[in-house]
PDB file of N, CA, C and O in Angstrom, chain B, residues numbered from 101:
ATOM      1  N   MET B 101     -33.077  18.862  32.160  1.00  0.00           N
ATOM      2  CA  MET B 101     -32.306  19.836  31.442  1.00  0.00           C
ATOM      3  C   MET B 101     -31.670  19.147  30.230  1.00  0.00           C
ATOM      4  O   MET B 101     -31.086  18.071  30.359  1.00  0.00           O
ATOM      5  N   GLN B 102     -31.784  19.765  29.065  1.00  0.00           N
ATOM      6  CA  GLN B 102     -31.217  19.184  27.854  1.00  0.00           C
ATOM      7  C   GLN B 102     -29.745  19.552  27.722  1.00  0.00           C
ATOM      8  O   GLN B 102     -29.278  20.572  28.229  1.00  0.00           O
ATOM      9  N   LEU B 103     -29.046  18.683  27.026  1.00  0.00           N
ATOM     10  CA  LEU B 103     -27.635  18.948  26.772  1.00  0.00           C
ATOM     11  C   LEU B 103     -27.499  20.023  25.707  1.00  0.00           C
ATOM     12  O   LEU B 103     -28.258  20.057  24.739  1.00  0.00           O
ATOM     13  N   ASP B 104     -26.538  20.884  25.896  1.00  0.00           N
ATOM     14  CA  ASP B 104     -26.276  21.938  24.913  1.00  0.00           C
ATOM     15  C   ASP B 104     -25.341  21.383  23.849  1.00  0.00           C
ATOM     16  O   ASP B 104     -24.183  21.070  24.125  1.00  0.00           O
ATOM     17  N   HIS B 105     -25.852  21.267  22.641  1.00  0.00           N
ATOM     18  CA  HIS B 105     -25.040  20.739  21.556  1.00  0.00           C
ATOM     19  C   HIS B 105     -24.144  21.833  21.003  1.00  0.00           C
ATOM     20  O   HIS B 105     -24.553  22.985  20.856  1.00  0.00           O
ATOM     21  N   SER B 106     -22.936  21.453  20.706  1.00  0.00           N
ATOM     22  CA  SER B 106     -21.977  22.396  20.146  1.00  0.00           C
ATOM     23  C   SER B 106     -22.357  22.712  18.699  1.00  0.00           C
ATOM     24  O   SER B 106     -22.698  21.803  17.943  1.00  0.00           O
ATOM     25  N   PRO B 107     -22.303  23.977  18.306  1.00  0.00           N
ATOM     26  CA  PRO B 107     -22.665  24.329  16.929  1.00  0.00           C
ATOM     27  C   PRO B 107     -21.557  23.972  15.934  1.00  0.00           C
ATOM     28  O   PRO B 107     -21.764  24.046  14.723  1.00  0.00           O
ATOM     29  N   PHE B 108     -20.420  23.598  16.427  1.00  0.00           N
ATOM     30  CA  PHE B 108     -19.301  23.283  15.544  1.00  0.00           C
ATOM     31  C   PHE B 108     -19.279  21.784  15.259  1.00  0.00           C
ATOM     32  O   PHE B 108     -19.389  20.959  16.166  1.00  0.00           O
ATOM     33  N   TYR B 109     -19.136  21.458  14.001  1.00  0.00           N
ATOM     34  CA  TYR B 109     -19.072  20.072  13.593  1.00  0.00           C
ATOM     35  C   TYR B 109     -17.629  19.724  13.255  1.00  0.00           C
ATOM     36  O   TYR B 109     -16.965  20.435  12.501  1.00  0.00           O
ATOM     37  N   LYS B 110     -17.172  18.662  13.801  1.00  0.00           N
ATOM     38  CA  LYS B 110     -15.798  18.254  13.546  1.00  0.00           C
ATOM     39  C   LYS B 110     -15.765  17.422  12.273  1.00  0.00           C
ATOM     40  O   LYS B 110     -16.387  16.363  12.196  1.00  0.00           O
ATOM     41  N   THR B 111     -15.045  17.903  11.287  1.00  0.00           N
ATOM     42  CA  THR B 111     -14.876  17.156  10.048  1.00  0.00           C
ATOM     43  C   THR B 111     -13.498  16.524  10.064  1.00  0.00           C
ATOM     44  O   THR B 111     -12.539  17.083  10.596  1.00  0.00           O
ATOM     45  N   VAL B 112     -13.428  15.362   9.478  1.00  0.00           N
ATOM     46  CA  VAL B 112     -12.162  14.661   9.420  1.00  0.00           C
ATOM     47  C   VAL B 112     -11.357  15.221   8.258  1.00  0.00           C
ATOM     48  O   VAL B 112     -11.801  15.196   7.110  1.00  0.00           O
ATOM     49  N   ILE B 113     -10.191  15.718   8.564  1.00  0.00           N
ATOM     50  CA  ILE B 113      -9.303  16.259   7.541  1.00  0.00           C
ATOM     51  C   ILE B 113      -8.166  15.268   7.352  1.00  0.00           C
ATOM     52  O   ILE B 113      -7.365  15.044   8.259  1.00  0.00           O
ATOM     53  N   THR B 114      -8.105  14.680   6.170  1.00  0.00           N
ATOM     54  CA  THR B 114      -7.033  13.730   5.910  1.00  0.00           C
ATOM     55  C   THR B 114      -5.797  14.489   5.445  1.00  0.00           C
ATOM     56  O   THR B 114      -5.909  15.434   4.664  1.00  0.00           O
ATOM     57  N   PRO B 115      -4.626  14.088   5.913  1.00  0.00           N
ATOM     58  CA  PRO B 115      -3.400  14.748   5.452  1.00  0.00           C
ATOM     59  C   PRO B 115      -3.123  14.420   3.986  1.00  0.00           C
ATOM     60  O   PRO B 115      -3.688  13.479   3.429  1.00  0.00           O
ATOM     61  N   TRP B 116      -2.252  15.205   3.380  1.00  0.00           N
ATOM     62  CA  TRP B 116      -2.003  15.057   1.944  1.00  0.00           C
ATOM     63  C   TRP B 116      -1.433  13.687   1.620  1.00  0.00           C
ATOM     64  O   TRP B 116      -1.714  13.146   0.551  1.00  0.00           O
ATOM     65  N   TYR B 117      -0.644  13.114   2.510  1.00  0.00           N
ATOM     66  CA  TYR B 117      -0.028  11.829   2.209  1.00  0.00           C
ATOM     67  C   TYR B 117      -1.004  10.664   2.368  1.00  0.00           C
ATOM     68  O   TYR B 117      -0.671   9.531   2.022  1.00  0.00           O
ATOM     69  N   ASP B 118      -2.191  10.926   2.883  1.00  0.00           N
ATOM     70  CA  ASP B 118      -3.215   9.892   2.990  1.00  0.00           C
ATOM     71  C   ASP B 118      -4.407  10.197   2.093  1.00  0.00           C
ATOM     72  O   ASP B 118      -5.470   9.597   2.254  1.00  0.00           O
ATOM     73  N   SER B 119      -4.245  11.114   1.157  1.00  0.00           N
ATOM     74  CA  SER B 119      -5.331  11.440   0.243  1.00  0.00           C
ATOM     75  C   SER B 119      -5.440  10.354  -0.829  1.00  0.00           C
ATOM     76  O   SER B 119      -4.530   9.545  -1.006  1.00  0.00           O
ATOM     77  N   ASP B 120      -6.553  10.353  -1.528  1.00  0.00           N
ATOM     78  CA  ASP B 120      -6.771   9.327  -2.557  1.00  0.00           C
ATOM     79  C   ASP B 120      -5.729   9.379  -3.676  1.00  0.00           C
ATOM     80  O   ASP B 120      -5.218   8.325  -4.053  1.00  0.00           O
ATOM     81  N   PRO B 121      -5.382  10.562  -4.234  1.00  0.00           N
ATOM     82  CA  PRO B 121      -4.355  10.562  -5.287  1.00  0.00           C
ATOM     83  C   PRO B 121      -2.993  10.058  -4.800  1.00  0.00           C
ATOM     84  O   PRO B 121      -2.292   9.362  -5.534  1.00  0.00           O
ATOM     85  N   ALA B 122      -2.620  10.405  -3.576  1.00  0.00           N
ATOM     86  CA  ALA B 122      -1.342   9.924  -3.048  1.00  0.00           C
ATOM     87  C   ALA B 122      -1.374   8.412  -2.855  1.00  0.00           C
ATOM     88  O   ALA B 122      -0.382   7.736  -3.124  1.00  0.00           O
ATOM     89  N   CYS B 123      -2.493   7.877  -2.396  1.00  0.00           N
ATOM     90  CA  CYS B 123      -2.614   6.428  -2.225  1.00  0.00           C
ATOM     91  C   CYS B 123      -2.600   5.718  -3.569  1.00  0.00           C
ATOM     92  O   CYS B 123      -2.000   4.650  -3.693  1.00  0.00           O
ATOM     93  N   TYR B 124      -3.257   6.295  -4.589  1.00  0.00           N
ATOM     94  CA  TYR B 124      -3.248   5.682  -5.913  1.00  0.00           C
ATOM     95  C   TYR B 124      -1.832   5.679  -6.502  1.00  0.00           C
ATOM     96  O   TYR B 124      -1.416   4.699  -7.119  1.00  0.00           O
ATOM     97  N   PHE B 125      -1.096   6.779  -6.308  1.00  0.00           N
ATOM     98  CA  PHE B 125       0.282   6.837  -6.776  1.00  0.00           C
ATOM     99  C   PHE B 125       1.132   5.797  -6.059  1.00  0.00           C
ATOM    100  O   PHE B 125       1.960   5.137  -6.688  1.00  0.00           O
ATOM    101  N   LEU B 126       0.942   5.644  -4.774  1.00  0.00           N
ATOM    102  CA  LEU B 126       1.708   4.680  -4.001  1.00  0.00           C
ATOM    103  C   LEU B 126       1.388   3.248  -4.421  1.00  0.00           C
ATOM    104  O   LEU B 126       2.287   2.409  -4.492  1.00  0.00           O
ATOM    105  N   VAL B 127       0.122   2.962  -4.698  1.00  0.00           N
ATOM    106  CA  VAL B 127      -0.257   1.624  -5.169  1.00  0.00           C
ATOM    107  C   VAL B 127       0.377   1.351  -6.535  1.00  0.00           C
ATOM    108  O   VAL B 127       0.846   0.242  -6.789  1.00  0.00           O
ATOM    109  N   PHE B 128       0.392   2.352  -7.408  1.00  0.00           N
ATOM    110  CA  PHE B 128       1.048   2.197  -8.715  1.00  0.00           C
ATOM    111  C   PHE B 128       2.538   1.933  -8.539  1.00  0.00           C
ATOM    112  O   PHE B 128       3.086   1.026  -9.166  1.00  0.00           O
ATOM    113  N   PHE B 129       3.200   2.720  -7.689  1.00  0.00           N
ATOM    114  CA  PHE B 129       4.631   2.546  -7.455  1.00  0.00           C
ATOM    115  C   PHE B 129       4.928   1.174  -6.843  1.00  0.00           C
ATOM    116  O   PHE B 129       5.906   0.528  -7.217  1.00  0.00           O
ATOM    117  N   LEU B 130       4.099   0.735  -5.916  1.00  0.00           N
ATOM    118  CA  LEU B 130       4.290  -0.583  -5.320  1.00  0.00           C
ATOM    119  C   LEU B 130       4.039  -1.699  -6.332  1.00  0.00           C
ATOM    120  O   LEU B 130       4.650  -2.764  -6.240  1.00  0.00           O
ATOM    121  N   GLY B 131       3.156  -1.467  -7.286  1.00  0.00           N
ATOM    122  CA  GLY B 131       2.962  -2.434  -8.363  1.00  0.00           C
ATOM    123  C   GLY B 131       4.207  -2.568  -9.222  1.00  0.00           C
ATOM    124  O   GLY B 131       4.561  -3.669  -9.644  1.00  0.00           O
ATOM    125  N   VAL B 132       4.877  -1.440  -9.483  1.00  0.00           N
ATOM    126  CA  VAL B 132       6.136  -1.479 -10.232  1.00  0.00           C
ATOM    127  C   VAL B 132       7.198  -2.233  -9.432  1.00  0.00           C
ATOM    128  O   VAL B 132       7.954  -3.024  -9.997  1.00  0.00           O
ATOM    129  N   VAL B 133       7.257  -1.992  -8.120  1.00  0.00           N
ATOM    130  CA  VAL B 133       8.210  -2.708  -7.267  1.00  0.00           C
ATOM    131  C   VAL B 133       7.888  -4.196  -7.245  1.00  0.00           C
ATOM    132  O   VAL B 133       8.798  -5.026  -7.262  1.00  0.00           O
ATOM    133  N   LEU B 134       6.614  -4.541  -7.207  1.00  0.00           N
ATOM    134  CA  LEU B 134       6.212  -5.943  -7.227  1.00  0.00           C
ATOM    135  C   LEU B 134       6.608  -6.606  -8.549  1.00  0.00           C
ATOM    136  O   LEU B 134       7.046  -7.757  -8.559  1.00  0.00           O
ATOM    137  N   LEU B 135       6.457  -5.894  -9.646  1.00  0.00           N
ATOM    138  CA  LEU B 135       6.889  -6.409 -10.945  1.00  0.00           C
ATOM    139  C   LEU B 135       8.405  -6.599 -10.973  1.00  0.00           C
ATOM    140  O   LEU B 135       8.897  -7.606 -11.482  1.00  0.00           O
ATOM    141  N   PHE B 136       9.137  -5.642 -10.430  1.00  0.00           N
ATOM    142  CA  PHE B 136      10.594  -5.735 -10.346  1.00  0.00           C
ATOM    143  C   PHE B 136      11.019  -6.939  -9.506  1.00  0.00           C
ATOM    144  O   PHE B 136      11.957  -7.650  -9.864  1.00  0.00           O
ATOM    145  N   ALA B 137      10.329  -7.162  -8.398  1.00  0.00           N
ATOM    146  CA  ALA B 137      10.633  -8.311  -7.546  1.00  0.00           C
ATOM    147  C   ALA B 137      10.302  -9.617  -8.256  1.00  0.00           C
ATOM    148  O   ALA B 137      11.019 -10.605  -8.100  1.00  0.00           O
ATOM    149  N   GLY B 138       9.230  -9.632  -9.028  1.00  0.00           N
ATOM    150  CA  GLY B 138       8.888 -10.831  -9.789  1.00  0.00           C
ATOM    151  C   GLY B 138       9.948 -11.174 -10.824  1.00  0.00           C
ATOM    152  O   GLY B 138      10.266 -12.345 -11.030  1.00  0.00           O
ATOM    153  N   VAL B 139      10.495 -10.152 -11.476  1.00  0.00           N
ATOM    154  CA  VAL B 139      11.585 -10.388 -12.421  1.00  0.00           C
ATOM    155  C   VAL B 139      12.818 -10.888 -11.675  1.00  0.00           C
ATOM    156  O   VAL B 139      13.527 -11.765 -12.170  1.00  0.00           O
ATOM    157  N   GLY B 140      13.076 -10.342 -10.498  1.00  0.00           N
ATOM    158  CA  GLY B 140      14.205 -10.803  -9.695  1.00  0.00           C
ATOM    159  C   GLY B 140      14.048 -12.249  -9.263  1.00  0.00           C
ATOM    160  O   GLY B 140      15.020 -13.004  -9.263  1.00  0.00           O
ATOM    161  N   ILE B 141      12.839 -12.644  -8.896  1.00  0.00           N
ATOM    162  CA  ILE B 141      12.580 -14.043  -8.541  1.00  0.00           C
ATOM    163  C   ILE B 141      12.786 -14.941  -9.751  1.00  0.00           C
ATOM    164  O   ILE B 141      13.370 -16.019  -9.639  1.00  0.00           O
ATOM    165  N   TRP B 142      12.311 -14.499 -10.895  1.00  0.00           N
ATOM    166  CA  TRP B 142      12.454 -15.286 -12.118  1.00  0.00           C
ATOM    167  C   TRP B 142      13.924 -15.468 -12.480  1.00  0.00           C
ATOM    168  O   TRP B 142      14.343 -16.573 -12.826  1.00  0.00           O
ATOM    169  N   VAL B 143      14.715 -14.393 -12.404  1.00  0.00           N
ATOM    170  CA  VAL B 143      16.134 -14.477 -12.741  1.00  0.00           C
ATOM    171  C   VAL B 143      16.875 -15.348 -11.734  1.00  0.00           C
ATOM    172  O   VAL B 143      17.717 -16.158 -12.121  1.00  0.00           O
ATOM    173  N   ALA B 144      16.571 -15.192 -10.449  1.00  0.00           N
ATOM    174  CA  ALA B 144      17.246 -16.003  -9.425  1.00  0.00           C
ATOM    175  C   ALA B 144      16.854 -17.464  -9.525  1.00  0.00           C
ATOM    176  O   ALA B 144      17.612 -18.333  -9.093  1.00  0.00           O
ATOM    177  N   ALA B 145      15.692 -17.755 -10.081  1.00  0.00           N
ATOM    178  CA  ALA B 145      15.274 -19.147 -10.214  1.00  0.00           C
ATOM    179  C   ALA B 145      15.945 -19.838 -11.395  1.00  0.00           C
ATOM    180  O   ALA B 145      16.195 -21.042 -11.338  1.00  0.00           O
ATOM    181  N   ILE B 146      16.241 -19.100 -12.468  1.00  0.00           N
ATOM    182  CA  ILE B 146      16.823 -19.754 -13.641  1.00  0.00           C
ATOM    183  C   ILE B 146      18.348 -19.716 -13.639  1.00  0.00           C
ATOM    184  O   ILE B 146      18.980 -20.536 -14.304  1.00  0.00           O
ATOM    185  N   ARG B 147      18.952 -18.783 -12.907  1.00  0.00           N
ATOM    186  CA  ARG B 147      20.420 -18.702 -12.846  1.00  0.00           C
ATOM    187  C   ARG B 147      20.898 -19.291 -11.522  1.00  0.00           C
ATOM    188  O   ARG B 147      20.556 -18.782 -10.455  1.00  0.00           O
ATOM    189  N   LEU B 148      21.677 -20.345 -11.588  1.00  0.00           N
ATOM    190  CA  LEU B 148      22.106 -21.033 -10.379  1.00  0.00           C
ATOM    191  C   LEU B 148      23.036 -20.187  -9.507  1.00  0.00           C
ATOM    192  O   LEU B 148      23.046 -20.352  -8.287  1.00  0.00           O
ATOM    193  N   GLU B 149      23.816 -19.286 -10.108  1.00  0.00           N
ATOM    194  CA  GLU B 149      24.724 -18.463  -9.300  1.00  0.00           C
ATOM    195  C   GLU B 149      23.984 -17.400  -8.479  1.00  0.00           C
ATOM    196  O   GLU B 149      24.542 -16.852  -7.528  1.00  0.00           O
ATOM    197  N   TYR B 150      22.728 -17.108  -8.847  1.00  0.00           N
ATOM    198  CA  TYR B 150      21.922 -16.145  -8.082  1.00  0.00           C
ATOM    199  C   TYR B 150      20.949 -16.817  -7.120  1.00  0.00           C
ATOM    200  O   TYR B 150      20.202 -16.132  -6.421  1.00  0.00           O
ATOM    201  N   ALA B 151      20.950 -18.124  -7.075  1.00  0.00           N
ATOM    202  CA  ALA B 151      20.012 -18.859  -6.217  1.00  0.00           C
ATOM    203  C   ALA B 151      20.153 -18.513  -4.731  1.00  0.00           C
ATOM    204  O   ALA B 151      19.135 -18.453  -4.042  1.00  0.00           O
ATOM    205  N   PRO B 152      21.365 -18.280  -4.200  1.00  0.00           N
ATOM    206  CA  PRO B 152      21.436 -17.920  -2.771  1.00  0.00           C
ATOM    207  C   PRO B 152      20.798 -16.568  -2.451  1.00  0.00           C
ATOM    208  O   PRO B 152      20.495 -16.283  -1.293  1.00  0.00           O
ATOM    209  N   PHE B 153      20.595 -15.745  -3.463  1.00  0.00           N
ATOM    210  CA  PHE B 153      20.032 -14.415  -3.246  1.00  0.00           C
ATOM    211  C   PHE B 153      18.537 -14.353  -3.552  1.00  0.00           C
ATOM    212  O   PHE B 153      17.981 -13.266  -3.705  1.00  0.00           O
ATOM    213  N   LEU B 154      17.897 -15.489  -3.640  1.00  0.00           N
ATOM    214  CA  LEU B 154      16.461 -15.539  -3.939  1.00  0.00           C
ATOM    215  C   LEU B 154      15.621 -14.928  -2.826  1.00  0.00           C
ATOM    216  O   LEU B 154      14.519 -14.440  -3.080  1.00  0.00           O
ATOM    217  N   TRP B 155      16.121 -14.949  -1.614  1.00  0.00           N
ATOM    218  CA  TRP B 155      15.366 -14.431  -0.478  1.00  0.00           C
ATOM    219  C   TRP B 155      15.089 -12.934  -0.620  1.00  0.00           C
ATOM    220  O   TRP B 155      14.054 -12.451  -0.160  1.00  0.00           O
ATOM    221  N   PHE B 156      16.000 -12.200  -1.250  1.00  0.00           N
ATOM    222  CA  PHE B 156      15.818 -10.746  -1.335  1.00  0.00           C
ATOM    223  C   PHE B 156      14.622 -10.352  -2.206  1.00  0.00           C
ATOM    224  O   PHE B 156      13.782  -9.582  -1.742  1.00  0.00           O
ATOM    225  N   PRO B 157      14.503 -10.842  -3.449  1.00  0.00           N
ATOM    226  CA  PRO B 157      13.305 -10.470  -4.218  1.00  0.00           C
ATOM    227  C   PRO B 157      12.014 -11.044  -3.641  1.00  0.00           C
ATOM    228  O   PRO B 157      10.949 -10.448  -3.802  1.00  0.00           O
ATOM    229  N   VAL B 158      12.098 -12.190  -2.972  1.00  0.00           N
ATOM    230  CA  VAL B 158      10.896 -12.746  -2.345  1.00  0.00           C
ATOM    231  C   VAL B 158      10.421 -11.825  -1.221  1.00  0.00           C
ATOM    232  O   VAL B 158       9.230 -11.528  -1.121  1.00  0.00           O
ATOM    233  N   MET B 159      11.349 -11.375  -0.381  1.00  0.00           N
ATOM    234  CA  MET B 159      10.979 -10.457   0.702  1.00  0.00           C
ATOM    235  C   MET B 159      10.473  -9.122   0.150  1.00  0.00           C
ATOM    236  O   MET B 159       9.533  -8.539   0.690  1.00  0.00           O
ATOM    237  N   LEU B 160      11.092  -8.649  -0.911  1.00  0.00           N
ATOM    238  CA  LEU B 160      10.638  -7.413  -1.538  1.00  0.00           C
ATOM    239  C   LEU B 160       9.223  -7.557  -2.080  1.00  0.00           C
ATOM    240  O   LEU B 160       8.409  -6.643  -1.945  1.00  0.00           O
ATOM    241  N   ALA B 161       8.929  -8.684  -2.685  1.00  0.00           N
ATOM    242  CA  ALA B 161       7.586  -8.929  -3.217  1.00  0.00           C
ATOM    243  C   ALA B 161       6.564  -9.057  -2.095  1.00  0.00           C
ATOM    244  O   ALA B 161       5.462  -8.520  -2.197  1.00  0.00           O
ATOM    245  N   VAL B 162       6.918  -9.761  -1.030  1.00  0.00           N
ATOM    246  CA  VAL B 162       5.985  -9.941   0.083  1.00  0.00           C
ATOM    247  C   VAL B 162       5.683  -8.612   0.757  1.00  0.00           C
ATOM    248  O   VAL B 162       4.526  -8.305   1.044  1.00  0.00           O
ATOM    249  N   MET B 163       6.724  -7.822   1.011  1.00  0.00           N
ATOM    250  CA  MET B 163       6.499  -6.536   1.689  1.00  0.00           C
ATOM    251  C   MET B 163       5.712  -5.565   0.822  1.00  0.00           C
ATOM    252  O   MET B 163       4.823  -4.878   1.325  1.00  0.00           O
ATOM    253  N   SER B 164       6.019  -5.494  -0.473  1.00  0.00           N
ATOM    254  CA  SER B 164       5.280  -4.565  -1.330  1.00  0.00           C
ATOM    255  C   SER B 164       3.830  -5.015  -1.508  1.00  0.00           C
ATOM    256  O   SER B 164       2.929  -4.179  -1.566  1.00  0.00           O
ATOM    257  N   ALA B 165       3.596  -6.323  -1.594  1.00  0.00           N
ATOM    258  CA  ALA B 165       2.219  -6.807  -1.711  1.00  0.00           C
ATOM    259  C   ALA B 165       1.439  -6.537  -0.430  1.00  0.00           C
ATOM    260  O   ALA B 165       0.259  -6.191  -0.490  1.00  0.00           O
ATOM    261  N   PHE B 166       2.077  -6.690   0.727  1.00  0.00           N
ATOM    262  CA  PHE B 166       1.418  -6.423   1.998  1.00  0.00           C
ATOM    263  C   PHE B 166       1.039  -4.946   2.130  1.00  0.00           C
ATOM    264  O   PHE B 166      -0.085  -4.623   2.514  1.00  0.00           O
ATOM    265  N   VAL B 167       1.972  -4.059   1.814  1.00  0.00           N
ATOM    266  CA  VAL B 167       1.685  -2.623   1.912  1.00  0.00           C
ATOM    267  C   VAL B 167       0.636  -2.218   0.885  1.00  0.00           C
ATOM    268  O   VAL B 167      -0.224  -1.384   1.171  1.00  0.00           O
ATOM    269  N   MET B 168       0.702  -2.802  -0.308  1.00  0.00           N
ATOM    270  CA  MET B 168      -0.293  -2.493  -1.335  1.00  0.00           C
ATOM    271  C   MET B 168      -1.689  -2.923  -0.893  1.00  0.00           C
ATOM    272  O   MET B 168      -2.661  -2.197  -1.102  1.00  0.00           O
ATOM    273  N   ALA B 169      -1.787  -4.097  -0.285  1.00  0.00           N
ATOM    274  CA  ALA B 169      -3.081  -4.572   0.195  1.00  0.00           C
ATOM    275  C   ALA B 169      -3.618  -3.686   1.313  1.00  0.00           C
ATOM    276  O   ALA B 169      -4.812  -3.389   1.344  1.00  0.00           O
ATOM    277  N   LYS B 170      -2.753  -3.263   2.228  1.00  0.00           N
ATOM    278  CA  LYS B 170      -3.182  -2.393   3.318  1.00  0.00           C
ATOM    279  C   LYS B 170      -3.682  -1.046   2.798  1.00  0.00           C
ATOM    280  O   LYS B 170      -4.686  -0.526   3.285  1.00  0.00           O
ATOM    281  N   ILE B 171      -2.994  -0.486   1.821  1.00  0.00           N
ATOM    282  CA  ILE B 171      -3.411   0.807   1.269  1.00  0.00           C
ATOM    283  C   ILE B 171      -4.725   0.649   0.504  1.00  0.00           C
ATOM    284  O   ILE B 171      -5.604   1.505   0.610  1.00  0.00           O
ATOM    285  N   CYS B 172      -4.868  -0.424  -0.259  1.00  0.00           N
ATOM    286  CA  CYS B 172      -6.115  -0.641  -0.995  1.00  0.00           C
ATOM    287  C   CYS B 172      -7.292  -0.818  -0.040  1.00  0.00           C
ATOM    288  O   CYS B 172      -8.373  -0.281  -0.280  1.00  0.00           O
ATOM    289  N   LEU B 173      -7.089  -1.563   1.034  1.00  0.00           N
ATOM    290  CA  LEU B 173      -8.164  -1.733   2.021  1.00  0.00           C
ATOM    291  C   LEU B 173      -8.512  -0.413   2.695  1.00  0.00           C
ATOM    292  O   LEU B 173      -9.685  -0.145   2.957  1.00  0.00           O
ATOM    293  N   ARG B 174      -7.519   0.408   2.976  1.00  0.00           N
ATOM    294  CA  ARG B 174      -7.776   1.706   3.593  1.00  0.00           C
ATOM    295  C   ARG B 174      -8.591   2.605   2.679  1.00  0.00           C
ATOM    296  O   ARG B 174      -9.532   3.261   3.125  1.00  0.00           O
ATOM    297  N   VAL B 175      -8.231   2.638   1.392  1.00  0.00           N
ATOM    298  CA  VAL B 175      -8.961   3.484   0.442  1.00  0.00           C
ATOM    299  C   VAL B 175     -10.386   2.973   0.252  1.00  0.00           C
ATOM    300  O   VAL B 175     -11.329   3.762   0.195  1.00  0.00           O
ATOM    301  N   VAL B 176     -10.543   1.654   0.154  1.00  0.00           N
ATOM    302  CA  VAL B 176     -11.887   1.084  -0.026  1.00  0.00           C
ATOM    303  C   VAL B 176     -12.756   1.370   1.192  1.00  0.00           C
ATOM    304  O   VAL B 176     -13.906   1.781   1.043  1.00  0.00           O
ATOM    305  N   ASN B 177     -12.229   1.161   2.386  1.00  0.00           N
ATOM    306  CA  ASN B 177     -13.005   1.424   3.606  1.00  0.00           C
ATOM    307  C   ASN B 177     -13.334   2.903   3.762  1.00  0.00           C
ATOM    308  O   ASN B 177     -14.433   3.248   4.196  1.00  0.00           O
ATOM    309  N   ARG B 178     -12.407   3.769   3.417  1.00  0.00           N
ATOM    310  CA  ARG B 178     -12.647   5.199   3.514  1.00  0.00           C
ATOM    311  C   ARG B 178     -13.717   5.650   2.541  1.00  0.00           C
ATOM    312  O   ARG B 178     -14.574   6.463   2.887  1.00  0.00           O
ATOM    313  N   ASN B 179     -13.670   5.116   1.301  1.00  0.00           N
ATOM    314  CA  ASN B 179     -14.679   5.499   0.303  1.00  0.00           C
ATOM    315  C   ASN B 179     -16.032   4.866   0.596  1.00  0.00           C
ATOM    316  O   ASN B 179     -17.065   5.429   0.232  1.00  0.00           O
ATOM    317  N   ARG B 180     -16.045   3.717   1.241  1.00  0.00           N
ATOM    318  CA  ARG B 180     -17.312   3.073   1.593  1.00  0.00           C
ATOM    319  C   ARG B 180     -17.999   3.825   2.714  1.00  0.00           C
ATOM    320  O   ARG B 180     -19.226   3.929   2.729  1.00  0.00           O
ATOM    321  N   ASN B 181     -17.219   4.357   3.665  1.00  0.00           N
ATOM    322  CA  ASN B 181     -17.804   5.043   4.820  1.00  0.00           C
ATOM    323  C   ASN B 181     -18.207   6.482   4.511  1.00  0.00           C
ATOM    324  O   ASN B 181     -19.002   7.069   5.244  1.00  0.00           O
ATOM    325  N   SER B 182     -17.674   7.053   3.440  1.00  0.00           N
ATOM    326  CA  SER B 182     -18.030   8.456   3.172  1.00  0.00           C
ATOM    327  C   SER B 182     -19.067   8.603   2.110  1.00  0.00           C
ATOM    328  O   SER B 182     -19.460   9.723   1.782  1.00  0.00           O
TER     329      SER B 182
END
């Protein structure tokens, strides 16, 4: 006896916040944050009174770069598979 295949095909529906335009906007915004963190690192490195606060722009840069990389990999993998 053969299996009865369902006539309905399940398509993957991505939510609006995971769509390509939303991801591109988020990558752009994270690039601006990364630039802001780079300026903060530069200022904290040249001004001795801001040296104790160097950890904040470094953490901001690391977190924004990590999230940016994850979003870029997600978009690349999604576009490669479709």
